[in-house]
C-alpha positions, 0 to 999 in steps of 0.5 A, a space after each residue: 270151296 264146296 262148288 270147286 270141290 264138287 266141280 260145279 259152276 255157280 250158275 248151276 248151283 243157283 239154278 238148281 236152288 231156284 228150281 227146288 224152291 219153285 217146285 212143280 211149275 204146273 202144280 196149280 194147273 194139274 190141280 185144276 185139271 184133276 178137279 175138272 176131271 173128277 167133277 165130270 167123273 172121268 167123262 172128259 178127255 183133254 179137249 173138253 178139259 181144255 175147253 172147260 179151262 178156257 171157259 174159266 178164263 185159263 189160257 192153256 194149249 190143248 197139247 199142254 193139257 194132254 201132256 199133263 193128263 198123261 203125267 197124272 194118269 188121267 184119260 177119258 173113260 169110254 165105250 157100247 150096243 143097242 135094242 132094235 124095235 124093228 118088226 117088219 112093215 106093220 104100219 106106214 113107213 115114212 120117207 127118209 126126209 132127214 137124209 143125214 142132214 143133222 144140222 138145224 138152224 134154230 131150235 125145234 126145227 129137227 128132232 130125232 128119237 129112238 129107244 135103247 135098252 139097259 139090263 140090270 141083274 136080268 131085268 130090263 129098262 128102256 129109255 125113249 128120248 127126243 133130241 133137238 138137232 139144233 143143240 143136241 139137247 134132250 127135249 123130253 124122255 120116258 123110261 119104262 120096264 117094257 118097250 110098249 107103245 105108251 113109252 113112246 106116246 108118253 114121251 111125245 106128249 112131254 116133248 110137244 109141251 116144249 113147242 110154240 104154236 108155230 113150231 112144226 119140227 121134222 121128227 126122225 126115227 128108225 122104222 121101229 113098230 112104235 113109229 109106224 103105229 097109227 096112234 103115234 102117226 096120228 099124234 104127229 099129224 094133230 100137231 102137224 109134225 113132219 115124220 121121217 124114217 131111216 132106211 131099213 137096217 141103216 143106223 147111220 141115218 139116225 147117227 145123232 141119236 145113236 151117238 147120244 146113246 153111246 155117250 150115255 152108256 160110256 159115260 154113265 151106265 158102264 162106269 157104275 154098278 146098279 142093284 135095282 132098276 129104280 137106282 138106274 132110273 134115278 141115275 138116268 134122270 141125273 145124267 140127262 140133266 147133267 148132259 143138258 145143263 153142264 156137259 160142254 160140247 166142242 161143236 157148241 163152242 164149248 157150251 152145254 146144250 142149254 147154255 148154247 140155246 140160251 145164249 142164242 136166244 139172248 143174242 136174238 
């Protein structure tokens, strides 16, 4: 009688009742998406969240994740600029042997390095890392309040401890004065590392390192407030560990750099 009075069919009534009892069919997936988004502090967009879900055994289409993130108001928080250490020709300029060939077939075959600058309340902090192009892993890094030669030399000593006797990676940088310095070149020569340099004023020749700096600043530095350089320094330690061990890369089959290297070593 009520259905006739309301002008509704029985099927419409039962469909609506079922829909209400079921609730939001995507509620559980939305919860998992938000958990991944919050865990990575807004650094993941829909592609990486899709990869993380699939890694956890969830079968889901990236378009579904994109739609649900939009409905939740979630989007990747992002992007950047850079310190330049070029002072002209103050030492030896190495040829551009890397030549934008940013792929490596094995660990410790090709490394890249550079320096970037952070500013906190008028004070500066400098970061000097080495990246392995095989998996994008930060092999070693050093921070300091001044961009002095020891910043780069200390970093290189840390990086060299990661090498086996047979490893002789090509090490690419820009033409910054640190990399032209005789002490730096002598250190590379002692371990028979092959030096390569970008062409003058061409940041694209070291695009892999530039990309890391952009990601670091977009995902960490610009999303946080710092009172002291020491606070930033501790945060950089935490982020670089996260970047190496947790942050998945789509180019590494949805694995983090350390996971990818470990899996490759286990397979061999």
